C-alpha positions, 0 to 999 in steps of 0.5 A, a space after each residue: 708211209 705217207 699220211 696227209 690231208 687233202 682239201 678237195 674243194 681247194 684242190 680242184 678250185 671249187 668255191 664252198 657253197 656253205 661250209 662244206 667239208 670235202 676233205 680227204 685223209 690219205 694213209 698209203 704205203 711207200 715202196 722201198 728197194 728192200 721190197 719192190 719199187 714197182 709194186 702196186 696196191 688195191 686202194 679203198 675209199 672209206 666213208 664213215 657213218 654218222 646219220 649224215 649228221 657227223 663222220 664217225 671216227 671209229 669207222 674212219 682212221 682205225 679201219 684205214 690203218 687196218 687196211 694198210 696193215 693188209 696192204 691196201 691203200 687207204 683214203 678217208 672221206 670227211 664229207 659234208 654233214 647236216 650242219 655244214 651243207 646239204 645234198 648233193 655236196 656229199 656225192 660230189 665230194 665222193 666223186 672228187 675223192 675218187 677222181 683224186 685217187 685215180 689221177 694220183 695213183 702213180 704217187 700212191 703206187 695204186 693199181 687204178 683198176 683196183 679201186 673199191 669203196 667202203 661204207 658204214 651205215 649212212 656212209 654205206 648209203 653214200 658209197 651206194 650213190 657213188 658206186 652206182 654213179 648217182 647224179 654223175 651227169 649233174 656235175 659235168 667236168 667235175 665228175 669226169 676222170 673217175 675210176 671204175 669201181 671194182 667193188 663195193 663193201 656195204 657195212 650195215 648200210 642205210 638203204 631206203 626211206 620210209 619203209 620197213 626197218 628204214 632209218 629215216 633220220 639219215 635221209 632227213 639229215 642229208 636233205 635238211 628234211 626236204 620231202 621231195 628229195 628224201 623219197 628218191 635216194 633209196 639205194 637199192 633203186 639205183 642198182 643196175 647191170 653195171 653195179 660193182 662186185 659187192 660185199 654186204 654186212 649186217 646184224 640181225 640185232 641192229 636196232 638202229 638200221 635193220 637188217 632188212 636194209 641189207 636183204 633188199 640190196 642183196 635181192 636187187 643184186 640177185 634179181 640182176 644175177 650180180 656177183 655179191 657176198 652177204 653176211 648177216 651176224 646173228 649178234 651185234 649192235 649198230 656201229 660196231 666197225 672193227 670190234 676191237 681195241 682200236 675202236 673201243 675201250 677194254 671194258 666195252 668190247 664185248 664178245 658179240 662186238 669181236 665176233 661181229 668184227 670178223 667181217 673185216 677178215 671175210 672181206 679180205 678173203 672176198 678180195 683175194 678170191 676176186 684177185 684184188 691184191 698186190 701186184 708186182 709189175 714185171 
């Protein structure tokens, strides 16, 4: 197994403006002669939540390990949060991560036509920005050579600012409370006919990022007749992640959290029926 950490700013010889993060943690299977030397895997860029104030461990490494166990090469983005820098550093880091994955697809045995993103909470918002080419032209050559994103998975995603059920703190942290920027970063406004295949998950009981954020995204996909799948669970608090012992101690692992964690298997089914799976190249 390949496990390593890449400093994206250093790798692409980009000067940090402040103390930006921009690290990519890699968890990939190696091919073996006992199975196949010519196997190619799908890949997923994982973007944890944390209200743009932190990167949640619960939505990072444990999720990557779970995907690896299901034959999906995994990359976790440690992106810039409030105390380390300001928007649009996070968008640039997302693009650099995708570029790195595509450019190193051969090393990591990846089928570069099967690269997707998954984001949780505020990470779902960032996943929405990069999967819909937000500010792509702003970064010039730095945002070249990106893969075409095959799918996006958005788990209890932050969507819009200053509307019914919005999580305004995420936008304030992202922009350092800049009112001129906050109102122009709604995820659903960026969805176009070119947006990728989408998978949405939320909970009716989410008291932090209201499920209406997800409904608004689904509504926009529906208006544009874009393919999607959506699951809104009856029970479940915010930030459940996988809802298993990899992200909770036993005394905190409630039935509601375990049931909500079934989104992962639903996503695997979604990927399989859309032919996003291992390919043995002949």
